[in-house]
All heavy atoms as an XYZ file, in Angstrom:
764
protein
N     -87.595     -4.681     27.184
C     -88.274     -5.922     26.879
C     -87.550     -6.657     25.765
O     -87.451     -6.126     24.658
C     -89.746     -5.608     26.539
C     -90.567     -6.835     26.285
O     -90.041     -7.939     26.141
N     -91.840     -6.634     26.235
N     -87.034     -7.819     26.018
C     -86.189     -8.521     25.080
C     -86.945     -9.075     23.864
O     -86.328     -9.512     22.918
C     -85.433     -9.657     25.759
O     -86.337    -10.571     26.300
N     -88.255     -9.041     23.895
C     -88.998     -9.574     22.737
C     -89.375     -8.492     21.718
O     -89.922     -8.812     20.663
C     -90.303    -10.247     23.236
O     -91.139     -9.344     23.878
N     -89.112     -7.263     21.996
C     -89.477     -6.199     21.061
C     -88.505     -6.106     19.897
O     -87.343     -6.525     19.972
C     -89.488     -4.791     21.731
O     -88.112     -4.449     22.139
C     -90.401     -4.766     22.963
N     -89.012     -5.584     18.801
C     -88.195     -5.450     17.593
C     -86.999     -4.479     17.872
O     -85.887     -4.722     17.415
C     -89.019     -4.896     16.432
C     -88.298     -4.779     15.109
C     -87.835     -6.119     14.576
O     -88.386     -7.170     14.907
N     -86.783     -6.099     13.787
N     -87.247     -3.431     18.611
C     -86.207     -2.447     18.916
C     -85.050     -3.135     19.690
O     -83.889     -2.912     19.402
C     -86.746     -1.295     19.746
C     -85.715     -0.225     20.047
C     -86.316      0.933     20.810
O     -87.451      0.901     21.259
N     -85.552      1.989     20.942
N     -85.378     -3.959     20.641
C     -84.355     -4.651     21.418
C     -83.545     -5.567     20.504
O     -82.352     -5.629     20.613
C     -84.983     -5.488     22.568
C     -84.006     -6.299     23.321
N     -83.211     -5.770     24.284
C     -83.679     -7.594     23.238
C     -82.424     -6.693     24.779
N     -82.687     -7.854     24.168
N     -84.243     -6.292     19.613
C     -83.563     -7.222     18.719
C     -82.623     -6.466     17.775
O     -81.491     -6.949     17.550
C     -84.595     -8.035     17.925
C     -85.338     -9.007     18.783
C     -86.467     -9.684     18.016
C     -87.283    -10.599     18.962
N     -88.413    -11.191     18.251
N     -83.034     -5.325     17.283
C     -82.154     -4.514     16.421
C     -80.951     -4.037     17.214
O     -79.806     -4.103     16.754
C     -82.934     -3.341     15.807
C     -81.968     -2.352     15.137
C     -83.960     -3.835     14.818
N     -81.185     -3.559     18.416
C     -80.048     -3.071     19.280
C     -79.082     -4.203     19.543
O     -77.848     -3.984     19.537
C     -80.616     -2.508     20.596
S     -81.392     -0.915     20.365
N     -79.570     -5.405     19.823
C     -78.709     -6.534     20.053
C     -77.840     -6.848     18.867
O     -76.643     -7.121     18.981
C     -79.522     -7.769     20.424
C     -80.099     -7.751     21.820
C     -79.021     -7.816     22.868
O     -78.630     -6.808     23.431
N     -78.539     -8.993     23.143
N     -78.446     -6.784     17.657
C     -77.645     -7.082     16.446
C     -76.587     -6.012     16.207
O     -75.445     -6.335     15.898
C     -78.565     -7.152     15.228
C     -79.324     -8.462     15.100
C     -79.956     -8.655     13.718
N     -80.804     -7.594     13.296
C     -82.117     -7.500     13.523
N     -82.726     -8.461     14.226
N     -82.839     -6.468     13.089
N     -76.946     -4.771     16.421
C     -75.961     -3.685     16.252
C     -74.844     -3.798     17.282
O     -73.665     -3.710     16.928
C     -76.623     -2.296     16.341
C     -75.621     -1.183     16.408
C     -77.598     -2.071     15.160
N     -75.208     -4.030     18.506
C     -74.202     -4.118     19.589
C     -73.285     -5.325     19.454
O     -72.103     -5.268     19.822
C     -74.886     -4.186     20.926
N     -73.766     -6.391     18.866
C     -72.926     -7.594     18.748
C     -72.075     -7.596     17.470
O     -71.206     -8.459     17.324
C     -73.805     -8.862     18.777
O     -74.664     -8.888     17.675
N     -72.257     -6.635     16.602
C     -71.477     -6.544     15.375
C     -70.137     -5.910     15.687
O     -70.061     -4.795     16.164
C     -72.266     -5.703     14.347
C     -71.535     -5.630     13.030
O     -70.360     -5.853     12.905
N     -72.298     -5.222     12.006
N     -69.037     -6.633     15.395
C     -67.727     -6.105     15.680
C     -67.366     -4.877     14.855
O     -66.438     -4.115     15.184
C     -66.745     -7.246     15.388
C     -67.534     -8.164     14.505
C     -68.965     -7.987     14.788
N     -68.103     -4.614     13.790
C     -67.851     -3.440     12.952
C     -68.550     -2.146     13.513
O     -68.353     -1.085     12.993
C     -68.327     -3.688     11.535
C     -67.644     -4.854     10.865
C     -66.126     -4.619     10.745
O     -65.675     -3.520     10.449
N     -65.366     -5.641     11.052
N     -69.335     -2.303     14.538
C     -70.068     -1.182     15.113
C     -69.079     -0.223     15.804
O     -68.282     -0.685     16.617
C     -71.152     -1.648     16.100
O     -72.076     -2.472     15.420
C     -71.845     -0.496     16.747
N     -69.132      1.025     15.481
C     -68.345      2.041     16.158
C     -69.122      2.557     17.332
O     -70.345      2.754     17.239
C     -68.020      3.199     15.201
C     -67.120      2.756     14.044
N     -65.768      2.590     14.188
C     -67.413      2.441     12.803
C     -65.273      2.215     13.056
N     -66.243      2.076     12.179
N     -68.442      2.795     18.415
C     -69.092      3.293     19.629
C     -68.482      4.589     20.051
O     -67.285      4.723     20.054
C     -69.002      2.261     20.723
C     -69.743      0.946     20.356
C     -69.417     -0.120     21.312
N     -70.038     -1.360     20.829
C     -70.707     -2.162     21.580
N     -70.833     -1.943     22.855
N     -71.260     -3.239     21.081
N     -69.324      5.493     20.444
C     -68.891      6.811     20.938
C     -69.354      6.931     22.374
O     -70.506      6.709     22.677
C     -69.479      7.928     20.055
C     -69.191      9.348     20.487
C     -67.682      9.629     20.402
C     -69.943     10.315     19.628
N     -68.453      7.313     23.234
C     -68.714      7.414     24.651
C     -68.528      8.859     25.068
O     -67.486      9.409     24.969
C     -67.750      6.502     25.384
C     -67.895      6.339     26.868
C     -69.222      5.645     27.177
C     -66.782      5.476     27.392
N     -69.607      9.463     25.564
C     -69.549     10.842     26.087
C     -69.901     10.767     27.561
O     -70.940     10.335     27.925
C     -70.551     11.751     25.362
C     -70.366     11.867     23.859
C     -71.525     12.682     23.263
C     -69.036     12.544     23.544
N     -68.946     11.227     28.396
C     -69.192     11.198     29.836
C     -68.357     12.263     30.505
O     -67.511     12.874     29.876
C     -68.837      9.761     30.370
O     -69.151      9.748     31.764
C     -67.411      9.417     30.165
N     -68.568     12.409     31.780
C     -67.805     13.355     32.560
C     -66.470     12.729     33.012
O     -65.652     12.402     32.147
N     -66.300     12.521     34.256
C     -65.066     11.959     34.792
C     -65.353     10.721     35.598
O     -65.337     10.739     36.824
C     -64.336     13.009     35.646
O     -65.249     13.432     36.673
C     -63.843     14.164     34.854
N     -65.626      9.575     34.960
C     -66.016      8.384     35.714
C     -64.949      7.859     36.627
O     -65.245      7.307     37.671
C     -66.289      7.368     34.605
C     -65.578      7.826     33.429
C     -65.549      9.336     33.524
N     -63.670      8.065     36.308
C     -62.636      7.538     37.208
C     -62.625      8.274     38.560
O     -62.214      7.746     39.557
C     -61.247      7.597     36.538
C     -60.285      6.641     37.291
C     -60.689      8.996     36.472
C     -59.055      6.269     36.504
N     -63.138      9.523     38.578
C     -63.236     10.236     39.852
C     -64.482      9.820     40.621
O     -64.595     10.065     41.813
C     -63.229     11.730     39.588
C     -61.922     12.245     39.091
C     -61.944     13.734     38.864
O     -62.947     14.368     38.965
N     -60.802     14.276     38.543
N     -65.434      9.213     39.924
C     -66.706      8.867     40.562
C     -66.697      7.453     41.104
O     -66.913      7.233     42.306
C     -67.875      9.022     39.571
C     -67.967     10.464     39.104
O     -67.655     11.396     39.798
N     -68.431     10.633     37.883
N     -66.394      6.475     40.254
C     -66.562      5.100     40.663
C     -65.838      4.235     39.652
O     -66.051      4.309     38.469
C     -68.074      4.804     40.632
C     -68.394      3.401     41.056
O     -67.878      2.461     40.507
N     -69.322      3.269     41.991
N     -64.964      3.356     40.120
C     -64.192      2.509     39.247
C     -65.050      1.477     38.542
O     -64.791      1.097     37.392
C     -63.080      1.790     40.003
C     -62.017      2.747     40.556
S     -61.081      3.589     39.271
C     -60.107      2.211     38.661
N     -66.152      1.004     39.155
C     -67.039      0.068     38.517
C     -67.741      0.769     37.308
O     -67.945      0.155     36.278
C     -68.047     -0.464     39.515
C     -68.875     -1.583     38.975
C     -69.777     -2.162     40.084
C     -70.648     -3.234     39.512
N     -71.561     -3.762     40.550
N     -68.067      1.993     37.502
C     -68.670      2.793     36.394
C     -67.676      2.931     35.255
O     -68.037      2.788     34.078
C     -69.091      4.168     36.891
C     -69.727      5.071     35.839
C     -70.027      6.449     36.340
O     -70.028      6.683     37.552
O     -70.288      7.291     35.506
N     -66.440      3.148     35.581
C     -65.403      3.250     34.564
C     -65.322      1.932     33.780
O     -65.304      1.960     32.535
C     -64.007      3.544     35.191
C     -62.867      3.577     34.218
C     -62.869      4.874     33.422
C     -61.542      3.408     34.985
N     -65.299      0.816     34.473
C     -65.286     -0.476     33.803
C     -66.479     -0.635     32.880
O     -66.374     -1.066     31.757
C     -65.234     -1.623     34.819
C     -65.245     -2.970     34.154
C     -64.181     -3.663     33.673
C     -66.390     -3.750     33.831
N     -64.590     -4.836     33.074
C     -65.950     -4.913     33.169
C     -67.791     -3.602     34.060
C     -66.815     -5.910     32.748
C     -68.640     -4.592     33.630
C     -68.138     -5.736     32.971
N     -67.658     -0.313     33.411
C     -68.880     -0.467     32.637
C     -68.833      0.335     31.333
O     -69.151     -0.173     30.250
C     -70.112     -0.029     33.485
O     -70.181     -0.825     34.637
C     -71.399     -0.184     32.675
N     -68.386      1.572     31.407
C     -68.310      2.430     30.233
C     -67.294      1.910     29.215
O     -67.621      1.805     28.005
C     -67.989      3.871     30.648
C     -69.028      4.600     31.466
C     -68.411      5.901     32.020
C     -70.282      4.851     30.670
N     -66.119      1.606     29.670
C     -65.074      1.155     28.713
C     -65.258     -0.250     28.227
O     -64.844     -0.601     27.152
C     -63.703      1.449     29.283
C     -63.374      2.883     29.242
C     -63.564      3.718     30.325
C     -62.798      3.459     28.084
C     -63.248      5.073     30.288
C     -62.482      4.784     27.999
C     -62.728      5.617     29.128
N     -65.905     -1.078     29.066
C     -66.217     -2.422     28.640
C     -67.218     -2.346     27.481
O     -67.072     -3.046     26.463
C     -66.785     -3.273     29.787
C     -67.001     -4.679     29.399
O     -65.998     -5.409     29.144
O     -68.160     -5.130     29.346
N     -68.163     -1.481     27.615
C     -69.166     -1.253     26.540
C     -68.518     -0.672     25.300
O     -68.704     -1.131     24.189
C     -70.305     -0.360     27.028
C     -71.246     -0.038     25.910
C     -72.294     -0.765     25.470
C     -71.216      1.157     25.090
N     -72.908     -0.150     24.432
C     -72.269      1.046     24.176
C     -70.412      2.290     25.035
C     -72.556      2.026     23.245
C     -70.680      3.241     24.088
C     -71.744      3.115     23.208
N     -67.678      0.354     25.503
C     -67.054      1.022     24.374
C     -66.065      0.124     23.591
O     -65.943      0.284     22.398
C     -66.285      2.271     24.864
N     -65.495     -0.833     24.272
C     -64.543     -1.733     23.599
C     -65.075     -3.114     23.359
O     -64.310     -4.005     23.026
C     -63.268     -1.830     24.485
O     -63.529     -2.501     25.682
N     -66.375     -3.279     23.531
C     -67.016     -4.587     23.388
C     -66.357     -5.660     24.212
O     -66.211     -6.823     23.813
C     -67.046     -5.008     21.898
O     -67.738     -4.066     21.112
N     -65.864     -5.276     25.386
C     -65.282     -6.250     26.321
C     -63.892     -6.724     25.976
O     -63.390     -7.685     26.583
N     -63.192     -6.061     25.046
C     -61.902     -6.575     24.595
C     -60.716     -6.051     25.393
O     -59.605     -6.579     25.231
C     -61.706     -6.178     23.118
C     -62.643     -6.915     22.155
C     -62.297     -6.601     20.738
N     -62.207     -5.187     20.453
C     -63.188     -4.473     19.863
N     -64.291     -5.033     19.527
N     -63.028     -3.162     19.681
N     -60.862     -5.042     26.212
C     -59.693     -4.458     26.853
C     -59.521     -4.786     28.312
O     -58.444     -5.191     28.760
C     -59.735     -2.908     26.685
C     -59.655     -2.546     25.226
C     -58.586     -2.241     27.440
C     -59.846     -1.067     24.945
N     -60.580     -4.653     29.112
C     -60.441     -4.733     30.571
C     -60.702     -6.093     31.153
O     -60.442     -6.271     32.327
C     -61.406     -3.720     31.196
C     -61.132     -2.254     30.836
C     -62.191     -1.359     31.470
C     -59.727     -1.830     31.273
N     -61.206     -7.022     30.430
C     -61.488     -8.337     30.957
C     -62.775     -8.314     31.824
O     -63.560     -7.369     31.754
N     -62.898     -9.311     32.652
C     -64.099     -9.431     33.472
C     -64.116     -8.343     34.551
O     -63.090     -7.808     34.924
C     -64.182    -10.819     34.122
O     -63.182    -10.917     35.115
N     -65.306     -8.063     35.056
C     -65.436     -7.128     36.145
C     -64.670     -7.567     37.356
O     -63.963     -6.778     38.025
C     -66.933     -6.889     36.521
C     -67.168     -5.949     37.687
C     -66.594     -4.561     37.442
C     -68.663     -5.866     37.951
N     -64.701     -8.864     37.686
C     -64.027     -9.391     38.839
C     -62.495     -9.146     38.769
O     -61.843     -8.674     39.669
C     -64.276    -10.875     39.015
C     -63.649    -11.510     40.227
C     -63.996    -12.936     40.340
C     -63.329    -13.549     41.573
N     -63.662    -14.951     41.717
N     -61.944     -9.429     37.565
C     -60.503     -9.225     37.346
C     -60.163     -7.743     37.444
O     -59.178     -7.340     38.083
C     -60.117     -9.754     35.963
C     -58.644     -9.472     35.664
C     -58.242    -10.065     34.297
N     -57.000     -9.532     33.909
C     -56.830     -8.690     32.878
N     -57.823     -8.338     32.138
N     -55.614     -8.228     32.624
N     -61.003     -6.879     36.827
C     -60.769     -5.431     36.869
C     -60.779     -4.907     38.281
O     -59.890     -4.134     38.654
C     -61.816     -4.734     36.014
C     -61.728     -3.246     36.072
C     -60.772     -2.558     35.334
C     -62.576     -2.529     36.896
C     -60.700     -1.182     35.407
C     -62.494     -1.106     36.974
C     -61.549     -0.456     36.227
N     -61.750     -5.363     39.081
C     -61.815     -4.897     40.479
C     -60.604     -5.331     41.237
O     -59.989     -4.487     41.958
C     -63.087     -5.458     41.130
C     -64.402     -4.918     40.611
C     -65.575     -5.631     41.233
C     -64.544     -3.400     40.824
N     -60.172     -6.552     41.094
C     -59.005     -7.054     41.836
C     -57.721     -6.420     41.393
O     -56.837     -6.083     42.229
C     -58.905     -8.577     41.714
C     -59.990     -9.297     42.463
O     -60.504     -8.788     43.458
N     -60.364    -10.474     41.991
N     -57.512     -6.245     40.099
C     -56.264     -5.803     39.546
C     -56.094     -4.291     39.561
O     -55.007     -3.768     39.711
C     -56.110     -6.335     38.147
C     -54.685     -6.359     37.665
C     -54.527     -7.217     36.395
O     -55.215     -8.203     36.237
O     -53.679     -6.830     35.588
N     -57.204     -3.580     39.381
C     -57.109     -2.116     39.224
C     -57.942     -1.329     40.259
O     -57.424     -0.480     40.960
C     -57.591     -1.698     37.825
C     -56.796     -2.379     36.726
C     -57.356     -3.402     35.999
C     -55.481     -2.007     36.441
C     -56.630     -4.045     34.995
C     -54.752     -2.618     35.452
C     -55.337     -3.626     34.755
O     -54.608     -4.281     33.785
N     -59.233     -1.635     40.331
C     -60.147     -0.804     41.138
C     -59.812     -0.803     42.614
O     -59.681      0.273     43.223
C     -61.607     -1.234     40.919
N     -59.665     -1.984     43.205
C     -59.402     -2.028     44.620
C     -58.083     -1.362     45.001
O     -58.034     -0.522     45.873
C     -59.492     -3.484     45.156
C     -58.991     -3.596     46.583
C     -60.921     -4.025     45.042
N     -56.978     -1.688     44.288
C     -55.715     -0.964     44.628
C     -55.805      0.541     44.454
O     -55.314      1.293     45.309
C     -54.709     -1.592     43.649
C     -55.250     -2.900     43.288
C     -56.754     -2.730     43.303
N     -56.437      0.979     43.386
C     -56.531      2.431     43.113
C     -57.422      3.082     44.202
O     -57.031      4.126     44.740
C     -57.068      2.714     41.704
C     -55.996      2.296     40.677
C     -57.453      4.162     41.548
C     -56.486      2.297     39.231
N     -58.548      2.492     44.521
C     -59.419      3.070     45.534
C     -58.788      3.023     46.895
O     -58.948      3.970     47.706
C     -60.779      2.377     45.512
C     -61.568      2.727     44.257
C     -62.866      1.989     44.125
O     -63.107      1.010     44.865
O     -63.673      2.351     43.212
N     -58.026      1.947     47.201
C     -57.311      1.896     48.476
C     -56.285      3.032     48.570
O     -56.036      3.589     49.665
C     -56.661      0.578     48.698
C     -57.663     -0.525     49.015
O     -58.809     -0.263     49.367
N     -57.202     -1.787     48.862
N     -55.674      3.369     47.465
C     -54.691      4.450     47.429
C     -55.267      5.825     47.645
O     -54.568      6.785     47.950
N     -56.583      5.944     47.476
C     -57.280      7.194     47.664
C     -57.664      7.456     49.133
O     -58.080      8.545     49.486
C     -58.547      7.254     46.835
C     -58.301      7.290     45.356
C     -59.626      7.297     44.640
N     -59.482      7.346     43.201
C     -60.450      7.143     42.339
N     -61.691      6.922     42.746
N     -60.235      7.199     41.051
N     -57.527      6.413     49.941
C     -57.901      6.542     51.378
C     -57.006      7.554     52.061
O     -55.772      7.642     51.771
C     -57.777      5.200     52.061
C     -58.771      4.171     51.591
C     -60.238      4.528     51.852
O     -60.493      5.063     52.953
O     -61.086      4.245     51.001
N     -57.563      8.308     52.966
C     -56.827      9.365     53.690
C     -55.589      8.846     54.377
O     -54.561      9.509     54.349
C     -57.786     10.019     54.674
C     -57.191     11.182     55.415
C     -58.201     11.799     56.350
C     -57.602     12.984     57.099
N     -58.564     13.587     58.023
N     -55.684      7.718     55.019
C     -54.561      7.177     55.781
C     -53.860      6.017     55.071
O     -53.330      5.126     55.723
C     -55.066      6.691     57.154
C     -55.638      7.838     57.969
O     -55.100      8.961     57.956
N     -56.711      7.610     58.663
N     -53.796      6.076     53.745
C     -53.172      4.993     52.980
C     -51.678      4.967     53.300
O     -51.005      5.994     53.396
C     -53.394      5.228     51.471
N     -51.137      3.723     53.427
C     -49.689      3.570     53.688
C     -48.917      3.888     52.430
O     -49.448      3.953     51.324
C     -49.425      2.154     54.130
O     -49.643      1.259     53.064
N     -47.611      4.018     52.581
C     -46.726      4.256     51.428
C     -46.803      3.096     50.452
O     -46.847      3.314     49.241
C     -45.285      4.435     51.918
C     -44.318      4.926     50.855
C     -44.656      6.337     50.340
O     -45.173      7.150     51.103
O     -44.409      6.585     49.150
N     -46.853      1.873     50.954
C     -46.953      0.686     50.101
C     -48.255      0.703     49.325
O     -48.293      0.407     48.129
C     -46.866     -0.613     50.968
C     -46.949     -1.832     50.149
C     -45.909     -2.475     49.499
C     -48.092     -2.591     49.849
N     -46.358     -3.574     48.835
C     -47.715     -3.685     49.030
C     -49.466     -2.471     50.181
C     -48.637     -4.632     48.561
C     -50.348     -3.429     49.703
C     -49.931     -4.469     48.895
N     -49.371      1.048     50.000
C     -50.674      1.135     49.331
C     -50.661      2.199     48.248
O     -51.231      2.007     47.162
C     -51.764      1.430     50.371
O     -51.769      0.378     51.351
C     -53.145      1.511     49.721
N     -50.047      3.339     48.503
C     -49.931      4.393     47.529
C     -49.156      3.982     46.291
O     -49.534      4.251     45.180
C     -49.337      5.662     48.159
C     -50.186      6.379     49.197
C     -49.344      7.482     49.888
C     -51.454      6.948     48.588
N     -48.050      3.259     46.528
C     -47.228      2.789     45.447
C     -47.969      1.728     44.622
O     -47.890      1.686     43.382
C     -45.893      2.252     45.957
C     -44.978      3.340     46.382
C     -43.626      2.823     46.849
C     -42.740      3.959     47.331
N     -41.446      3.560     47.697
N     -48.675      0.851     45.307
C     -49.506     -0.190     44.635
C     -50.558      0.488     43.807
O     -50.807      0.057     42.646
C     -50.101     -1.129     45.663
O     -49.057     -1.745     46.430
C     -50.936     -2.203     45.013
N     -51.205      1.489     44.331
C     -52.218      2.217     43.603
C     -51.649      2.908     42.357
O     -52.242      2.884     41.239
C     -52.884      3.287     44.499
N     -50.495      3.498     42.483
C     -49.838      4.184     41.368
C     -49.477      3.163     40.258
O     -49.688      3.437     39.065
C     -48.567      4.915     41.838
C     -47.835      5.645     40.750
C     -48.679      6.722     40.051
O     -49.613      7.273     40.635
O     -48.399      6.978     38.864
N     -48.982      2.005     40.649
C     -48.664      0.976     39.644
C     -49.929      0.521     38.909
O     -49.921      0.364     37.685
C     -47.947     -0.237     40.249
C     -46.471      0.068     40.559
C     -45.716     -1.226     40.912
N     -46.306     -1.924     42.047
C     -45.986     -1.708     43.358
N     -45.042     -0.794     43.640
N     -46.540     -2.412     44.319
N     -50.998      0.309     39.654
C     -52.264     -0.124     39.055
C     -52.783      0.935     38.091
O     -53.255      0.644     37.007
C     -53.275     -0.456     40.119
N     -52.677      2.192     38.544
C     -53.141      3.311     37.707
C     -52.313      3.419     36.418
O     -52.901      3.587     35.350
C     -53.055      4.601     38.521
C     -53.709      5.776     37.834
O     -54.530      5.603     36.950
N     -53.333      6.990     38.250
N     -51.007      3.276     36.525
C     -50.184      3.353     35.326
C     -50.480      2.197     34.366
O     -50.546      2.372     33.152
C     -48.710      3.352     35.704
C     -48.248      4.644     36.360
C     -46.850      4.591     36.870
O     -46.224      3.540     36.951
N     -46.323      5.756     37.274
N     -50.674      1.024     34.944
C     -50.968     -0.141     34.106
C     -52.309      0.035     33.417
O     -52.485     -0.288     32.222
C     -50.994     -1.395     34.980
C     -51.109     -2.687     34.192
C     -50.967     -3.863     35.122
C     -51.164     -5.159     34.384
N     -51.142     -6.328     35.275
N     -53.305      0.589     34.126
C     -54.618      0.817     33.523
C     -54.504      1.858     32.414
O     -55.086      1.665     31.340
C     -55.580      1.300     34.617
C     -57.010      1.508     34.223
C     -57.637      0.287     33.621
C     -57.837      2.033     35.416
N     -53.783      2.907     32.657
C     -53.613      3.932     31.595
C     -52.935      3.386     30.365
O     -53.274      3.703     29.240
C     -52.800      5.086     32.158
C     -53.570      5.965     33.109
C     -52.748      7.149     33.613
O     -51.877      7.650     32.943
N     -53.032      7.546     34.868
N     -51.984      2.471     30.588
C     -51.280      1.891     29.428
C     -52.208      0.965     28.608
O     -52.048      0.805     27.412
C     -50.025      1.100     29.856
O     -50.398     -0.077     30.563
N     -53.202      0.370     29.253
C     -54.212     -0.378     28.531
C     -55.089      0.492     27.676
O     -55.408      0.132     26.543
C     -55.122     -1.152     29.518
C     -54.579     -2.394     30.164
C     -55.624     -2.943     31.145
C     -54.245     -3.452     29.135
N     -55.468      1.644     28.189
C     -56.347      2.569     27.470
C     -55.596      3.305     26.334
O     -56.205      3.592     25.293
C     -56.918      3.643     28.401
C     -57.975      3.088     29.308
C     -58.060      3.578     30.610
C     -58.900      2.184     28.909
C     -59.071      3.125     31.482
C     -59.896      1.702     29.760
C     -59.950      2.203     31.045
N     -54.374      3.626     26.545
C     -53.626      4.538     25.644
C     -53.714      4.170     24.163
O     -53.987      5.048     23.349
C     -52.179      4.650     26.113
C     -51.473      5.790     25.464
C     -50.115      6.015     26.093
C     -49.484      7.286     25.573
N     -48.302      7.628     26.282
N     -53.540      2.943     23.767
C     -53.582      2.626     22.350
C     -54.983      2.745     21.713
O     -55.103      2.843     20.503
C     -53.115      1.211     22.228
C     -52.570      0.814     23.534
C     -53.113      1.777     24.543
N     -56.007      2.763     22.592
C     -57.378      2.735     22.075
C     -58.153      4.029     22.207
O     -59.077      4.247     21.466
C     -58.148      1.630     22.823
C     -57.474      0.287     22.757
N     -57.530     -0.493     21.644
C     -56.713     -0.362     23.658
C     -56.842     -1.609     21.861
N     -56.339     -1.523     23.100
N     -57.768      4.855     23.176
C     -58.556      6.051     23.453
C     -57.652      7.242     23.553
O     -56.594      7.233     24.046
C     -59.332      5.925     24.806
C     -60.280      4.726     24.770
C     -59.954      3.541     25.345
C     -61.494      4.849     24.107
C     -60.846      2.465     25.365
C     -62.396      3.804     24.092
C     -62.051      2.597     24.719
């Protein structure tokens, strides 16, 4: 409920750039790329991955297509490039 005092306090804390965030999870990249975006978007206050639409187009779709059983060589290479690029985004921060 957005009118409660607790919600208002959480909003202030979450919007403060000085707030440190700790993320404890299993293996989201093996589960769902959208879940991965949600977790890291929250953890980085939206500064690393950009919009969900951009993330899906640039990283999630190519990586998930590369996981398909009958993926072509081109699809596998595209997935690998997207995966490497995504890892390079995370590396300085996590």
